[in-house]
C-alpha positions as CSV (number, residue, x, y, z in Angstrom):
1,M,-0.1,-0.2,-0.2
2,L,3.0,2.4,0.8
3,E,6.6,1.7,-1.2
4,V,9.2,4.3,-0.2
5,R,12.3,3.8,-2.6
6,N,15.5,5.6,-1.9
7,I,14.4,9.1,-0.6
8,S,16.6,11.6,0.6
9,K,16.2,15.1,2.1
10,T,18.6,17.8,3.0
11,F,17.6,20.9,4.2
12,N,19.7,24.1,3.5
13,P,22.1,22.4,1.5
14,G,25.7,24.0,0.9
15,T,25.0,26.5,4.0
16,I,26.0,26.5,7.4
17,N,22.9,25.1,8.4
18,E,22.6,22.0,6.1
19,K,20.9,19.0,7.7
20,V,20.4,15.8,6.1
21,A,16.8,14.7,7.4
22,L,16.5,11.6,5.4
23,D,19.3,9.6,3.8
24,N,18.4,7.0,1.3
25,V,15.5,5.6,3.2
26,S,13.4,2.8,1.6
27,F,10.6,0.4,3.1
28,T,7.2,-0.9,2.2
29,L,3.7,-1.1,4.0
30,N,1.5,-4.1,3.1
31,D,-2.2,-3.4,3.0
32,G,-3.6,-3.5,6.6
33,D,0.1,-3.0,8.0
34,F,0.1,-0.8,11.4
35,C,3.6,0.4,11.4
36,T,4.8,2.6,14.5
37,V,7.7,4.6,13.8
38,I,10.2,6.0,16.7
39,G,13.2,8.0,17.2
40,G,14.9,11.0,18.9
41,N,14.6,14.6,17.9
42,G,15.8,15.2,14.8
43,A,15.9,11.6,13.8
44,G,13.4,12.0,10.8
45,K,10.1,10.9,11.9
46,S,8.0,14.2,11.0
47,T,10.4,14.7,7.9
48,I,9.5,11.1,6.6
49,M,5.4,12.0,7.3
50,N,5.7,15.2,5.4
51,A,7.5,13.5,2.5
52,I,4.6,11.2,2.0
53,C,2.1,13.7,2.4
54,G,4.2,16.1,-0.2
55,V,4.6,19.1,2.2
56,W,7.6,19.8,0.0
57,P,9.7,17.4,-2.6
58,V,12.2,14.9,-1.8
59,D,15.6,15.4,-3.4
60,S,15.6,12.1,-4.7
61,G,13.8,8.7,-4.5
62,A,10.2,8.1,-5.3
63,I,7.1,7.4,-3.0
64,L,4.2,5.0,-4.2
65,I,1.0,4.8,-2.9
66,D,-1.3,1.7,-3.9
67,G,1.3,1.3,-6.6
68,K,0.5,5.0,-7.8
69,D,3.7,7.3,-7.9
70,V,2.7,10.1,-6.2
71,S,6.4,11.8,-5.9
72,G,5.7,14.6,-8.4
73,L,2.2,15.5,-6.8
74,C,1.6,18.1,-4.7
75,E,0.1,18.2,-1.0
76,Y,-3.5,18.8,-2.1
77,K,-3.5,16.2,-5.0
78,R,-2.1,13.4,-2.6
79,A,-4.8,14.3,-0.1
80,P,-7.3,12.0,-1.4
81,F,-5.0,9.1,-0.6
82,L,-4.5,10.0,3.0
83,G,-5.9,10.7,6.3
84,R,-3.9,12.6,8.8
85,V,-3.7,13.5,12.5
86,F,-1.4,15.9,13.9
87,Q,0.0,16.3,17.5
88,D,-1.7,19.5,18.1
89,P,-5.6,18.6,19.0
90,M,-6.6,21.9,17.7
91,T,-5.4,21.3,14.2
92,G,-7.8,19.2,11.7
93,T,-11.2,20.6,13.4
94,A,-12.9,24.0,12.7
95,A,-13.3,25.0,16.4
96,G,-16.3,27.5,15.6
97,M,-18.4,24.8,13.8
98,Q,-20.6,22.1,15.4
99,I,-19.5,18.3,15.9
100,D,-21.9,17.3,13.0
101,E,-20.9,20.3,10.7
102,N,-17.2,19.1,11.3
103,M,-18.2,15.5,10.4
104,A,-20.3,16.7,7.3
105,L,-17.1,18.5,5.9
106,A,-15.1,15.3,6.4
107,A,-17.9,13.0,4.7
108,R,-18.0,15.3,1.8
109,R,-14.5,15.9,1.2
110,G,-13.7,15.4,-2.5
111,Q,-17.3,16.0,-3.5
112,R,-18.2,18.7,-5.7
113,R,-19.4,21.6,-3.7
114,T,-22.9,23.2,-4.1
115,L,-24.4,26.4,-2.6
116,R,-26.6,23.8,-0.6
117,W,-25.5,23.5,2.9
118,G,-26.8,22.0,5.9
119,V,-26.6,18.5,7.8
120,T,-29.6,16.2,6.9
121,S,-31.4,14.1,9.7
122,K,-30.1,10.8,7.9
123,E,-26.5,12.1,7.9
124,R,-27.0,13.3,11.7
125,E,-28.0,9.5,12.4
126,E,-25.0,8.1,10.5
127,Y,-22.5,10.6,12.7
128,R,-24.2,9.5,15.8
129,E,-23.6,5.9,15.1
130,L,-20.0,6.7,14.4
131,L,-19.2,8.8,17.3
132,K,-20.7,5.9,19.7
133,F,-17.8,4.0,18.6
134,L,-15.5,6.1,20.4
135,D,-17.3,5.7,23.5
136,L,-16.8,9.4,24.4
137,G,-20.4,10.6,24.9
138,L,-20.1,12.7,21.8
139,E,-23.0,11.2,20.1
140,D,-25.4,13.2,22.5
141,R,-23.4,16.3,21.6
142,L,-23.8,16.6,17.9
143,T,-24.6,20.4,18.0
144,A,-21.9,21.2,20.3
145,K,-19.1,23.4,19.2
146,V,-16.2,21.9,18.4
147,G,-14.1,24.4,20.4
148,L,-15.8,23.6,23.7
149,L,-14.4,20.0,23.7
150,S,-11.4,18.8,25.5
151,G,-8.1,18.0,23.7
152,G,-8.8,14.2,24.1
153,Q,-12.4,14.7,22.7
154,R,-11.1,16.9,19.9
155,Q,-8.2,14.4,19.2
156,A,-10.6,11.4,18.7
157,L,-13.1,13.3,16.8
158,T,-10.2,14.3,14.2
159,L,-9.2,10.7,14.0
160,L,-12.7,9.8,13.3
161,M,-12.8,12.5,10.5
162,A,-9.7,11.5,9.2
163,T,-10.9,7.7,8.7
164,M,-14.5,8.6,7.5
165,K,-13.6,8.2,3.8
166,K,-11.4,5.1,4.4
167,P,-8.0,6.5,3.3
168,K,-5.2,4.3,1.4
169,L,-2.8,5.3,4.5
170,L,-3.7,6.6,7.7
171,L,-0.9,9.0,9.2
172,L,-0.5,9.6,12.8
173,D,1.9,12.2,13.7
174,E,2.4,11.9,17.6
175,H,-1.4,12.2,18.0
176,T,-1.5,11.7,21.4
177,A,1.6,13.6,22.5
178,A,-0.1,16.8,23.7
179,L,-2.7,14.3,26.0
180,D,-2.4,13.5,29.4
181,P,-1.5,9.9,30.1
182,K,-4.9,9.0,30.6
183,T,-6.5,10.6,27.6
184,A,-3.9,9.4,25.3
185,A,-4.4,5.7,26.4
186,K,-8.2,6.4,25.5
187,V,-7.4,7.7,22.1
188,L,-5.0,5.1,21.4
189,E,-7.6,2.6,22.1
190,A,-10.0,4.2,19.8
191,T,-7.2,4.2,17.1
192,D,-6.6,0.5,17.4
193,R,-10.4,-0.3,17.2
194,I,-11.0,2.1,14.0
195,V,-7.6,0.6,12.2
196,E,-8.8,-3.1,12.8
197,R,-12.1,-2.3,12.0
198,D,-11.5,-0.7,8.6
199,H,-8.2,-3.0,7.9
200,L,-6.4,0.7,7.6
201,T,-2.7,0.6,6.4
202,T,-1.4,2.9,9.1
203,M,1.7,4.6,10.2
204,M,2.0,6.0,13.7
205,V,4.9,8.2,14.5
206,T,5.6,8.3,18.4
207,H,8.2,9.4,20.8
208,N,7.0,6.7,23.6
209,M,8.8,3.2,23.1
210,S,6.0,1.4,25.2
211,D,3.4,2.7,22.8
212,A,5.5,2.0,19.7
213,I,5.8,-1.7,21.0
214,T,2.2,-2.0,22.0
215,H,0.6,-0.8,18.7
216,G,0.7,-2.4,15.6
217,N,2.5,-5.2,14.0
218,R,5.8,-3.4,12.8
219,L,8.3,-1.2,14.3
220,I,10.9,1.2,12.8
221,M,13.3,3.4,14.5
222,L,14.8,6.1,12.8
223,N,18.3,7.7,13.6
224,D,20.1,10.6,11.7
225,G,17.9,9.9,8.9
226,K,18.3,6.5,8.3
227,I,16.3,3.4,9.5
228,V,18.1,1.6,11.9
229,V,15.8,-1.1,13.1
230,D,13.1,-2.8,11.5
231,I,11.3,-5.4,13.5
232,S,7.6,-7.0,12.8
233,G,5.7,-9.9,13.4
234,E,6.7,-12.5,16.3
235,E,9.8,-10.4,17.2
236,K,7.7,-7.3,17.7
237,K,5.1,-9.2,19.9
238,H,7.8,-10.2,22.3
239,L,9.8,-6.9,22.4
240,T,10.2,-5.0,25.8
241,V,10.9,-1.4,26.5
242,E,14.1,-2.3,27.9
243,Q,15.1,-4.3,24.6
244,L,14.4,-1.2,22.6
245,L,16.3,1.0,25.0
246,H,19.0,-1.1,24.5
247,K,18.7,-1.0,21.0
248,F,18.3,2.7,20.8
249,E,21.0,3.6,22.8
250,E,23.6,1.5,20.7
251,V,22.6,3.3,17.5
252,A,21.9,6.9,19.0
253,G,23.7,7.2,22.3
254,E,22.1,7.1,26.0
255,E,22.2,11.0,25.9
256,S,19.5,10.7,23.0
257,V,17.2,8.9,25.3
258,S,14.4,11.4,26.6
259,D,12.2,10.4,29.5
260,S,9.2,10.6,27.3
261,M,10.6,7.8,25.5
262,V,10.5,5.4,28.0
263,L,7.2,6.6,29.6
264,S,4.7,3.8,30.4
265,H,1.0,4.9,30.2
266,P,-0.9,3.3,33.1
């Protein structure tokens, strides 16, 4: 579903601020894979997300989504293939609009716009059923302004909106990092259920080693713009935080490990 072939990206080339963000990175995600991506600050985690989304062009290499080479497409032309949830709960929803209106925008994404606006009773019932799946009580608050929701509720709604059209690829860019541990655990639980229900091919960037191990069927570790660890299947199932920490210290050094990386949610 996703094929990344030898992509490289250098920022500010030829200057004192030159930074090699991605160095000849290659990997493939099969249909239904849920891959967690971990690494220290500046390892290339968000850079790889932005490269897949087309935020800027890569210097070399190719990116294919479901067999289609999207390397030359700009960001908005790749959008129909992708669902993305950002770290900031305020991104991805319109605060001044109601929950049902936000969901209607997501449901009508890619369709032709008309002058007619409004959420039909049939649509409202569909949204209520979708919101029940989150188990956050939002199905009874369809007309509430999104700006009044908590960070966790808003992030869960953004996740739901990003997956309503069943994207070819779901990208989660540290989508629980700004939440408290209890709320983060709830959003991650909803993530697992939605990914499994819709059989979504997913990439989840995280700082947290425990989350990287617990979720998904594959784990990739980045360091200095390169993939240094790639674990899947039974090996990933039996991986511990201690083993992953040891692998990380081997390639990145002990000083690169932050407290947030080894934090375990209760």
